[in-house]
Backbone as CSV, one residue per row, in Angstrom:
resi,resn,N_x,N_y,N_z,CA_x,CA_y,CA_z,C_x,C_y,C_z
1,MET,-17.986,44.347,33.042,-16.670,43.727,33.180,-16.703,42.219,32.931
2,PRO,-17.619,41.454,33.500,-17.610,40.009,33.237,-17.839,39.692,31.758
3,PHE,-18.643,40.519,31.081,-18.901,40.269,29.659,-17.612,40.396,28.846
4,LYS,-16.787,41.377,29.213,-15.526,41.578,28.502,-14.592,40.378,28.711
5,VAL,-14.522,39.888,29.920,-13.665,38.744,30.229,-14.152,37.508,29.459
6,ILE,-15.455,37.299,29.444,-16.010,36.144,28.730,-15.750,36.266,27.235
7,SER,-15.918,37.478,26.682,-15.679,37.633,25.242,-14.214,37.402,24.900
8,ILE,-13.306,37.832,25.757,-11.876,37.596,25.521,-11.586,36.093,25.566
9,LEU,-12.174,35.383,26.532,-11.974,33.940,26.622,-12.524,33.237,25.376
10,VAL,-13.675,33.677,24.900,-14.262,33.071,23.706,-13.366,33.307,22.499
11,ILE,-12.849,34.543,22.354,-11.961,34.847,21.230,-10.693,34.013,21.328
12,GLN,-10.117,33.927,22.537,-8.903,33.130,22.695,-9.163,31.653,22.398
13,THR,-10.288,31.143,22.852,-10.622,29.740,22.600,-10.833,29.509,21.110
14,LYS,-11.503,30.451,20.454,-11.751,30.316,19.016,-10.428,30.318,18.243
15,LEU,-9.536,31.235,18.590,-8.231,31.283,17.931,-7.452,29.995,18.182
16,TYR,-7.487,29.521,19.438,-6.777,28.292,19.768,-7.322,27.123,18.949
17,CYS,-8.644,27.039,18.842,-9.247,25.949,18.064,-8.878,26.070,16.591
18,GLU,-8.871,27.291,16.063,-8.498,27.469,14.664,-7.048,27.063,14.438
19,PHE,-6.162,27.465,15.356,-4.764,27.065,15.223,-4.623,25.549,15.344
20,GLU,-5.417,24.960,16.226,-5.350,23.520,16.400,-5.793,22.803,15.123
21,VAL,-6.866,23.292,14.498,-7.339,22.688,13.256,-6.305,22.857,12.144
22,VAL,-5.731,24.063,12.029,-4.707,24.301,11.010,-3.496,23.412,11.268
23,GLY,-3.106,23.301,12.524,-1.982,22.432,12.873,-2.277,20.982,12.543
24,PHE,-3.502,20.538,12.805,-3.876,19.162,12.487,-3.848,18.939,10.978
25,LEU,-4.344,19.910,10.208,-4.333,19.770,8.752,-2.907,19.721,8.220
26,CYS,-2.044,20.570,8.783,-0.636,20.557,8.357,0.013,19.222,8.723
27,LEU,-0.252,18.757,9.930,0.309,17.484,10.369,-0.212,16.347,9.497
28,ASN,-1.503,16.397,9.178,-2.092,15.373,8.315,-1.432,15.384,6.942
29,ARG,-1.211,16.571,6.396,-0.567,16.686,5.080,0.869,16.175,5.135
30,ILE,1.586,16.520,6.205,2.972,16.061,6.351,3.019,14.541,6.471
31,LEU,2.117,13.973,7.297,2.111,12.517,7.466,1.740,11.804,6.171
32,SER,0.765,12.345,5.432,0.400,11.697,4.173,1.544,11.796,3.168
33,HIS,2.298,12.893,3.206,3.463,13.046,2.332,4.536,12.008,2.696
34,ILE,4.771,11.836,3.994,5.771,10.863,4.451,5.344,9.450,4.062
35,ILE,4.050,9.149,4.234,3.551,7.819,3.873,3.697,7.587,2.371
36,ALA,3.417,8.616,1.575,3.577,8.480,0.121,5.039,8.221,-0.238
37,LYS,5.961,8.913,0.442,7.391,8.690,0.188,7.797,7.263,0.553
38,ILE,7.288,6.770,1.687,7.620,5.406,2.116,7.086,4.395,1.108
39,LYS,5.847,4.611,0.639,5.289,3.705,-0.378,6.142,3.733,-1.635
40,HIS,6.596,4.921,-2.026,7.434,5.058,-3.216,8.754,4.308,-3.026
41,MET,9.335,4.427,-1.829,10.589,3.724,-1.565,10.388,2.214,-1.602
42,PHE,9.214,1.717,-1.115,8.933,0.291,-1.198,8.791,-0.156,-2.643
43,GLU,8.182,0.680,-3.483,8.066,0.342,-4.902,9.455,0.239,-5.537
44,ILE,10.328,1.185,-5.214,11.701,1.147,-5.734,12.417,-0.104,-5.224
45,ALA,12.227,-0.424,-3.941,12.889,-1.606,-3.377,12.392,-2.880,-4.057
46,LYS,11.082,-2.964,-4.318,10.561,-4.147,-5.014,11.151,-4.249,-6.415
47,PHE,11.289,-3.120,-7.096,11.890,-3.126,-8.430,13.340,-3.592,-8.370
48,VAL,14.093,-3.077,-7.393,15.504,-3.465,-7.263,15.622,-4.961,-6.972
49,VAL,14.764,-5.469,-6.092,14.811,-6.898,-5.763,14.497,-7.739,-6.997
50,SER,13.471,-7.326,-7.760,13.146,-8.105,-8.962,14.267,-8.012,-9.997
51,ALA,14.918,-6.846,-10.091,16.040,-6.710,-11.023,17.208,-7.607,-10.604
52,VAL,17.484,-7.650,-9.311,18.574,-8.510,-8.817,18.237,-9.980,-9.056
53,LYS,16.971,-10.347,-8.809,16.567,-11.738,-9.074,16.740,-12.074,-10.547
54,PHE,16.342,-11.152,-11.415,16.490,-11.392,-12.853,17.958,-11.549,-13.223
55,CYS,18.810,-10.673,-12.668,20.249,-10.764,-12.972,20.820,-12.086,-12.480
56,MET,20.417,-12.504,-11.275,20.924,-13.769,-10.750,20.441,-14.930,-11.611
57,TRP,19.173,-14.884,-12.042,18.634,-15.930,-12.917,19.392,-15.945,-14.242
58,ASN,19.651,-14.730,-14.776,20.356,-14.616,-16.048,21.789,-15.138,-15.930
59,ILE,22.457,-14.791,-14.841,23.828,-15.276,-14.618,23.819,-16.798,-14.488
60,ASP,22.846,-17.322,-13.747,22.753,-18.772,-13.573,22.521,-19.458,-14.914
61,ASN,21.611,-18.906,-15.729,21.362,-19.493,-17.049,22.589,-19.377,-17.947
62,ASN,23.264,-18.232,-17.885,24.471,-18.064,-18.709,25.551,-19.052,-18.298
63,SER,25.701,-19.262,-17.000,26.736,-20.206,-16.564,26.381,-21.618,-17.013
64,LYS,25.068,-21.954,-17.031,24.673,-23.273,-17.544,24.988,-23.371,-19.033
65,ARG,24.699,-22.282,-19.755,25.000,-22.287,-21.193,26.503,-22.387,-21.429
66,VAL,27.267,-21.653,-20.648,28.724,-21.705,-20.794,29.223,-23.110,-20.502
67,ASN,28.684,-23.739,-19.463,29.092,-25.119,-19.160,28.687,-26.064,-20.277
68,ASP,27.491,-25.855,-20.859,27.075,-26.694,-21.995,28.015,-26.509,-23.180
69,ILE,28.390,-25.248,-23.441,29.304,-24.980,-24.560,30.663,-25.605,-24.288
70,LYS,31.163,-25.473,-23.056,32.444,-26.083,-22.699,32.380,-27.597,-22.873
71,ARG,31.278,-28.184,-22.418,31.123,-29.628,-22.548,31.080,-30.037,-24.026
72,PHE,30.358,-29.268,-24.833,30.269,-29.568,-26.267,31.643,-29.468,-26.918
73,VAL,32.351,-28.368,-26.617,33.690,-28.185,-27.211,34.623,-29.281,-26.740
74,THR,34.543,-29.614,-25.477,35.403,-30.656,-24.933,35.107,-31.996,-25.592
75,ASN,33.835,-32.308,-25.738,33.463,-33.601,-26.338,33.762,-33.645,-27.832
76,GLU,33.616,-32.550,-28.534,33.786,-32.540,-29.984,35.250,-32.502,-30.401
77,PHE,36.025,-31.677,-29.714,37.372,-31.418,-30.207,38.469,-32.095,-29.414
78,ILE,38.123,-32.701,-28.328,39.188,-33.348,-27.541,38.950,-34.833,-27.481
């Protein structure tokens, strides 16, 4: 009788450990997937920020050019 009880405990412990390892692997895979998504979102955010900076720089340069053209037209024709 004690041998049967011990063998059942060993089987239950082994199953529990296997489930724990599988659960840890699944959790590890899920966390690495989430981290990869977050890194991807940061890459997209950096791209958007650089695009906005470029647009603002371009608008600023265009407004300077427009002011130069206005000044030239004003000085030449008026």
